[in-house]
N, C-alpha and C positions, 0 to 999 in steps of 0.2 A: 550614302553613309546613314541618313535618318531612316531610309525605308527599313535597312537592316537592323538598325535600333528599334524601331516600332515592331517589327515581326520577332525580335529577341524578347521585347517586353510581353508581346501577346503570349509566346511560348511560356515565359517564367509565370505569367498569370493564370495560365492553363494548368500548368503543372500544381501550382499552388492551390486553385481550386479543385483538382482533382485528389490532392492529399486531403485536404479538407473533407471532401465527400467520403473517401474511402474511411477517413476517421469516424465520422458521423456514423456510417455504416457498420464499424465494429462496434461503435458504443451502442448502436441499437440492438447488437448481437449479445453482449455481456454486460451486465448492470453490476455496479460495485456499490455498496452502501454500507455506512456504518451503523450498528443497531445499539443502541443503549438497552440494558435490561429494564430500565424504570421507564424510559421515554418513547422507547421504539425507535424508529429509523430517523437518524438525526438530519435535519434541513441541510443541503449544501448551498454554498455561495459560490457559483462558478466563478474562475477566472479566465479571461480570455486566452487561449493557447492556440498552437499553430501545429497542423498536422497532426502525428500520432500521440500526441502527449496532451493529457487533459489537467486541469489543475481545479481545485475547489478548495473552499474553507468549511470548517464546521465549528461549531460553538460547544465546548464540553463543560464538565462539572466534576469539580475535585472528588475523586474517591468514586466515581462512576463505572462500574463493570461495562465492558462493551464486547462486542463481535463484529467480524467485517463478513459481511454477506455478499456472495458473488452468483450471479445467476448466469447460466449459460443457455442462451436462446439459440444456438446453433445446433444443426444436425451431427455434429462431428464433437470426439473429445478436446479438451482444450487444458496445457497446464499452466498453472499460476503460481509465480513466484511472489510472495508477500513478503514485504520487510516493514518492521513497524521500528520507527525512531533509528532508521539503517540498518537493523539487524534481520537477518532472516527468522521467520518466527519457526520454521521446523528445525534447522541445525543452530541457531542462536549466533551463527558468524555473521561478520560484515559483510552485507549485500550491496552488489552493484546491478542486481535485476539481470543477472546473465542466464543464459538458456540452462548451463549445467549446474546451477545451482538446485538445493532441495526444493521441490515444488509439491503442490497439490494436482490432483486430476480430478476435473469434472467430467461425468458422461454427458452424452447429448440432452440438452432440455433439463439438466439438473441444476438445483439450488443447494448451496452448502452454506453454512456458517462456521467461520474459524475464530475461537474465543479465547485462544490463550498460546503460551510458549509450550512447545511439545517438547516433552522431557523423556518420554518412552512411545512404544506404539501404542499403549492403552491411556496414557494419562497425558493432560497438559496443565500449566498453571495460569490462572485467569488473567486478562489484560483489564488494567483499570487506569482510569487518568489519573495523575499525580503530579508532584511537583518532581524538577530534574533530578534532585539529589536521590529521590527515591524510586528512579526509574531502573529499569533492566539494563538500557545500553548505559547509564552511568556506572554501573557495577563494573563494565568493562572499561570504562573510561573514554567511551566513545560519544561524543556530542556533535557529530559531524551531520546528522540528519535527524536531530531531535524534534519532535513533534510532526513527524510527516508519516502518514500511512501510504505506502507505495506499493503498486501492483503491475506487473509485467504479464501479459496474457500471451501465450504462445499456442499457435496450432500444431498438430501433431503430423509428422513425417511417418513413413510407411516402416521404416525399420525403428524398432522399439528400443527404448531405455528404460529408466525407472522413475517412478514418482510415487506421492502417497494419495491414497483415497481414504476420507474420513468415513468410518461406518455410521456413526452417531451423528445426525444434523440437528441443529436448534432450529426450532420454527421461528413460524411466524414469518557584555561587561558584566559584574556581580549583582548589580541591580537588575539587569535585563535576565539575566539568569533566575533569579527569584521569581519574574515574572513569567518563566516560561512553564512548559507542560511536557510531560513525558509519560510514558507506560510502564506500569509496574508489574512485578512478577508475583501475581497474587495467589490465593489458594488454590491447592491440587484439585483436579476434576477429572473423573473417568471420561475417556473419549477416545475409544479403541479405532484404529487405523490399520491398513494393511498395505503393503507395496503392490504396486500395478506397473506394468510396462508402459512406457511412454517415451518416444523420441520427439524432443521439441524442434519445431524449424528453427531456422538460424536467426532470424529476427521477429522480435515479439508482433503481434496483431497492432498492439498500442499499449502504451503505459498511462496510468492514472497515478496522482499524486493528490492525496487529501491532508491539508494542512489542519490541524486540530489546535485549537488555543482555548485559552479563558474568554468568556464572552467579553469582559471589560477590556481585553487586549484587541479584540476584534472591533468593539467600539472605537477605540483610539485610533485605530487603524483605517476606520471608514469602512470597513468591509461591510458591517451592519449599517444599513441605511439608518440615517439621522443620528446616529449614535456619536479624524485627521490623521493623516498617516504617519507612522514612525518608521525609520528604518529598523532592520532585524540584523542580527548578527548572520554572517555566513552559514550555508547549508548546502551541503552537496546534493540534497535531492530537492531543496527548494529555494530559488528556482532553477540555480545552475546543477543540472544532474546528468550530463552528458557525458559518461562514462565508456571512453573505448577500451558417504551417506550417514553422517551422523544426526543426532537431536541436539537441542539447545541444551547447553549445560548450565548447571546450577551458577548463579553468580556467586563470587567468591565470597560476598559479604553474608551470603544464605548459607553456603557451605560448611561454615564455622558450628552452624545450628543442627546439622544432620549428623 
């Protein structure tokens, strides 16, 4: 009986270490960063994660424009489903990071930056950090994943479907709600894209979740060193995120002005 338990524990441990090794390999293959227009790459405070899900915090500033930079270090194409505050950045729809969602496609060894909500094949509206009531997700009444940048990376199957490739690349409680942060629907910007064939594999290579907060909030939570932990409201992407071709529509509050 004890021998059986020991063998079982060794098998579980081996599988766990294998999953971590696989996740590390994928993380080496694909880099995901948040780039501030003013401050460059934002420092990430990693959170202990298991398997193919990686988490980190970043400290942000009110009104700061930003982009999401993804570097494909593999020899094959990848498809990336990107959600900001729980909304797909291409379609604007509520995202569960599934393979059938609208996605961007990166060629082997390609680096691209995604800096806005896509409203057509030619234009996006810029990302900027703001209060929750000024965010794009709030315009749709969706607070389920506020303050989270989520990316699911999919490998390619032989049979082709469709995704989007960006042609232009940028180098380089009530009280609790007032202290939260979201992403706004900023100024329009030229950002041509075209449709490409891409069929995603059934399961993602890995998922990454970046929780952005005001610096004072991260200090209170003890995420930034030397700065106590406070509970935060439930969020479907952070940390409970296990969820078994159009473009982003204008939020209703903005439509009235167009």
